[in-house]
C-alpha positions, 0 to 999 in steps of 0.5 A: 461477569465481564472480564476487564478486557471486555469492560474496556471494549464495552466502554470504547464501543459506547464512547465512540457510539460504534454500533449506534442503532444498528440492527445487525453487525458483520464480524470480520473473522480471520482466525488469528488472535485479534479476530478470535478475541473480537468474536468471543468479546462481542459474543459476551457483550451481547450476552450481557446486554451491552448492545442488542445488534444481531451478530453475523460472521465473515471469513475471507480466504485469501488463498495465499498459504495453501492448506494453511489457509484452508485450515484457517477457514475450517477453524473459523466455521467451527468457531461460528458453529460453536457460538451459533452464529451465521457465517459467510465465507468467501475465497479471493484470488489475490495473486491474480488480482494483484497481477492484473492490476499491478499491485502489491500482494498486501494492497490487493488483499486489503482492496479485495477484503474490503470489497468483499465485506462490503458485498456481504454486509449489503446482502445481510443488511448489515450497516456495521462491519467490525474489524479486529484492529487493535493499538499495535496496528495503530501504532504500526500505521502511524509509524508507516505513514511517518516514514512515507511522509504524512500530515495531521490526517495521516497521523490519525492512524486508524480511525475508530469509524470509517464510513464507506458506500451505502452508509456502511460503517467499518468500526474497530472495537479493539483499538483500546487494546494492545496485542499483549492484552489480547493474548492474555485475554485469550489465555485466560478464556483458554481460547485457541487461535490460528498463527499465520507464519507470513506475519513474521516475514520482514520483507513486508513493510508492516512486518518489518515495523512490527518486528524490527522498528518498534522493538528498536524504538522501545529499547530506548524508551521507559514508557510504551512506544505503542501507547505514545503513538496511540495517544498521538493518533488520538490527538491528531484525530481530534485536531483533524476533526477541528480542521474538518469542521472549519473546512465544512463551514467554508466549503459551500461558499468557497468551492464551485463544483460546477461540471468536471472542475472544482474552482476555489475562491483564491482570496477566501482560500488564502484567508484560511489557516494552513491546515484548513488549506491542506484539507481544502486541497485534499477535498478538491482533488478527491472531488475530481477523482484523484486518488491520494496515494500518489499525491505527495507533500511536494505536490501539496506545497506546489499547489499552495505556492501557486495560490499564493503567487496568484499568477494567472495562466500557470498550471501544475500537472499531477499524477494521473494527468490531473491539473491545478491552475490559477486563473482569474482569482480562482484555484482550479482542479481539473480532470484529465482531458480525454485527448491528453489521455489518448495522447499519452497512451499514443506516446507510450504505444509509439515508443514501444513499437519503435523499440520492440514490437512485442509486449513481453518475451520469455527468457531462455534460461540458460540461453540467448533471447532477442527483445526488439533491439535488445539481446539478453543472455542468461548463463548459470554460473559455475560456483567455483568462486565463493559467493563473497567473491561473486558479490564483490564482482556484482558491485563492481559491475553495478558501478561500472554500469552507472559509469556507462550511463553517464558516459553514453557509450555507443554500445551498451552491455549491462550484467547483473547476477542473481540468486538462482534459488530465489527466482520462480522461473519462467523469467520475462522481459518487457517494458515498464508498465504503470503501477509496477512495484519492486523492492530495490536492492538495499531497501526492505519496502516495496516502492513504485518504480516511478517514485523510485526513479524520481528519488534516484534522479534517473534521467528522463531519457533513460526512464523512457527506455527502461526494461523490466525483467520479472519472474512469475511472482516479482520484478527482479531487475529494472534495467539498467538501474537497479535489481531487487533486494528479494533476489540479491546474492548473499553469503548463502548463495549457491546457484547464480544466474548471470543476465547480460543485456546488450542494446542500443545506446541510451541517451541521458537527458 
C-alpha cells in the first residue's frame, strides 16, 4: 500500500507526464534527505506499477568535503545495492573547474553535475533524468531571482520538466512536497540519510535565503511562505506558457534568422504585448549565442526603447560584445565581430603590458613585493590593540582611500587589514580577469566584480587599473575599491595581516 506521500508524488508524475513513454529513468542520488526520499519513493511507485520504466542511479562526488564526500558515495552505493539498482558514480574536480573558468563553487558544481548526468544518461540510453528538487528549493529559487531581478519566466522558479540536448529531459517528481514532509516520510519508513554540513554555511547565497530570509518572512505570516511562493511560481509558469504560445505563432513570420544575425520586423514586434516582446528579445539573444546570465532588466529596457524610437543607425552594446541595432524597420541582433573581439583582447593585453609585464606575482608575507609599477608591503601586526580598535582604524583607512581616489593624489598609498586566520596562503596579486567574483564587504552574496563596480559607480579610469589580491581559494581585495567580507576583521580576530599598495596615480574619469 502506498503512503500518502507516495500517492501525492504519483499524482504529480501523472499530471505533468514526467516519465511519458521512457523505458529508463536515471535517478540523481546525492545521499541527502531529498534524494534518498526520491530513490525510495520511485522504487516503491515502480513496484506498485505506477510506471514501467527501468530505474538506474547516478551519484556525483564533488570532492569538496574530503572523507565526508567519500562516505556519501559509499552510502549511495550501499542504498543502490540494497534496492538492486544499477548505479554509476563519477568524481568531479569542482574546485579546479571553478578556478579555470572563474566560477563560483556553486555554479561550477551545477555545470559539472548537469554535464555528467547528461553523459551518464546518454551512455545508459536514458531519456529522463529525475532530480530531487522540492517545494522549498523552488521557493528559494523564486526569492533568489526576485532579489536579483527577474520577469515572469524567472518567477516560474524550478520547472517540473526541462529539456536538454538530445531531447533528454530533467524532471522533478518531488516539486509537490515540502522539505518537512520529506523528513516525515523518511522517518516513517525508518530510512537514514547523509547530512552535508556545508548546507548550513550562510556565506552561500542559497543557504542564506534558506536559513535566514525565509524564516524571517515566515515569522510575519500566518500561512506557509513556501506554499505561497510555490503557488506564485506555478501561476507564473502558466502565464509564461501563454506568452510562449503567442511567441511561437508570430516568430516564423516576425523573425529572419539568416546568417549570424536575427532581424525582427519592428512593426510586427511593436504590435505584440509587452511580455511577448520581452520573450521575443530573449529568443533572439539566445539564438545568436548570448548567454542570459549577464543580461539585466536594464538591457531589455534599452532594447525595447530602441524598438519604440525606431531611429535607424542606433546601436546598443551588450555584455560579450553582442550588438542590437535598429535599421530599415528591423530590430537586428548580431554576434560580436571577430575583429571587435581581437581589438578588445589587444586593448587589455596592451594595458597589462604597460602597467605590469607579469600576469600574477606571489606576495611575500611578511615582506615587500614589486608588481610592475606597484609596491605591495605585507605586515603581520602586533595585536596589542583590541580587534575593535583595529576595526575602527580600518574603516578610517577606507574613508581616506575613497578621498584619495576622488582627489587624484600624485602618489597613492592604500592600506587594508585582513583577518590572517581567514586567509589561505599563498597570496597573489594580478589584474582583474573576465568572470572574476568576490563577496564585497558588507554583503553576504557573491557578485561579479564587473556588476559590483557598476553598482558602486566606480569611474572607468579606476576600473582599468584595478588590482586583484587573492589567496588560494578566493579574492580578498579588489584594490583600491573594496575588500572581501570573507576576510574582514571582527571582534574575534587575533592575527591581522596589513597590506599596503603604493603605485602610480589613478586618473578618475
